[in-house]
C-alpha positions, 0 to 999 in steps of 0.5 A: 418092241418095248413094253411101252410101245406095245402098250401104246399099240394095244391102246390104239386097238382098244379105242379103234374097237370102241369106235367101231361100235360107236359108228355101228350101234346095231353091232352092240345089240347083236353081240350083247344077245350072243353073250346073253345066250350063255353068259358063263361061257362068254365070261370064261372066254373073256377071262382066257382072252385077258390072260392071253393078252396080258401074257403077250404084253409082258413077254413080247409074244404074238398078239392073240389077234384074229382068232376065230370065234372071239367077238369084238365086244369080248375084245373090248371088255378084255382090253379094258381090263388088261390096260387097267392092270398095267400100271402104265398110266402115263399113257392115259395122261393125268393132265390131258389125255392124248388125242386119237384119230379114228375114222377121221374123228378125234377121241380121248380115253382115260382111266377112271379113278373109280371103276364102275361096279358090275353090281350096279343095276345101270352097269348091266343094262343092254344097249349102252356101249359105255357099260362095257368099259368098267375102267376107262372112259372114251369120249369124242373131242367134239360132240356132233353139231348142235343148233345155235338157239340165238341169232348171230347178231342181236338186231337191237344191240348189234352185238354178235353171238360167238360165230363158232357155236356149232360144235360142243367140245368135251374137255377133260379137267386134270386129275389133281391131288384134290381129285384123288383125295376127295373120298378120303377127305369126305369119309363115309358120307358126303355133306352137301349144302345147297344154298338158295336165297329167299331174300327177294333180291333179283337180277336187274333186267334193264330190257325186260320190257323188250323181252330181253333178259341180260343182267349185269348186276343184282337189284340189291347186292348189299342184301344178297351179300348178307344172305351169301355170308349167312349161308356160307357161315351156316354151311361151315357150321354144319360141316359141309364138304360141298357148297352149291349156289344157284343160277343168276344168284351171285353176280361176278363181284359177289362171286369174287368176294366169296372166293376171297372169303374162302381163301381167308377163312378156310372153312373146310369145304372141299368143293364150292360152286359159287352160283352163276351170272352173266359176264361180258368177255373183255377180250371180245366186247362185240359178243353178248355176255355168257352165263358162267359158273365155276367149280372151285376148291375150298380155298377158291381156286378154280377147277372147272369153268362152265358157260351155259349152252342153252339159254332160257326162253319160254319158261321165263318172263323173257329171252336170255340173250347170251353167247352160248358156251361150247364145252362140257368138262369132265373132272376125274375124282375119287368120287367118280367123274364130276361135271357141271351144267347150268339149268337147261344144259341139264334139262332140255326137251331137245333130244341131243341134250339127253343123248349127250348126258347118256353118253358121258354118264358122269357119276355126279352132276352139279346143276345151278338152276333158276326155274319155276315149279314147272321147270323143277318138275322137268329137272326131276324127270331128267335126274330120274332118267340119268340115275336109272340109266347111268347112275348119275347123282344130281345136286340142283339148287334152284333160284326162282325167276320171281321174288317168291319161292312159291312151293315146297319144291322151289328150292331144288333137290338131290336125286337120289335121296340121301338114303339112296332111295330112288326119289328126289329129296327136296331142300328147304331153308330149314333143311339144306344139308344133305348127308350122302352115303358114299359106296 
């Protein structure tokens, strides 16, 4: 058997071991308790197991499988380390990790660009299977079914929502040269510009009197165009690396103008999220529009497209009638895993949303939002939870659903603060650039 074939075999064993815990979570608690009883002895045995597996992989020797007294959790941690050392990263394909079918369910595994540090508090919390993988992430192709919040057919327009909105797919964006160079290009700190627009411009809601919020245009695109240009120029002057604009603040026409401006001016940004807006799908005119945001590079090239999967309801003046999205994308970078969400995708009272982000635990969540102050408070609670349990850093610019920003908290926040303190740091028109210290 060649080293490559043995590596593949070992990789399959690794994923099967992980899925075994995922399907029987009580086993994790039991084995974590065994480790706690004598951590020094447990770590010594794990290190010895790492060496035995490594020797077998490199020398075509017998696998040290089935040894009495080796718990599955020790196997999982040891395989995570061994596989990260081999250098055979093509198995964990950069373009799109291959699918592995275990117990009838499809899974993807990939090598992190940045290993989790064992010194981070959240990385040693009990009860979280993800924390036992310092070097890899393993995620299901499809998150368990979740309820569609909109009707299949809008009774007034007759338009259909997407009939396939029954499962949430988890996608892996390619690890590009930009992804691997982000930390080097940013240096020791990441300069983040969170733009909002206190210019009184609102989405045009033609059917708001019927309680329906679907918008094809802004009510004053020329004024918003000036606001956007001013914001981009200020961000460039401030030396921003990342620029994020809020939800329902940049219509598709203005978004395309932003991308053209980036391509023409080369302002030095590394990443840009040019807001979000409702967009119809020309290939499916029978469907309601989606609420779409893009994560782009500094020249306007699209890296990740995200379509909102939970529309707003009670916290806005009407119901957002959209076709819900059905995917979350993880992008592996030298800054850690980055993901994109829109407002209630990040913060929703339904338990499955919190469980989703707890499972994925990206290092960064970029969240364009449109919320009132009550919604912002809920966002802060979710950001605090994710940082304390997963180490996720949240960047959230907010556009209010009315014409006015009513308080000092209305524009959004970063969490944790730029200094690293475990509290939110509010943004304002006079304080949009945040300099985040990178580990």
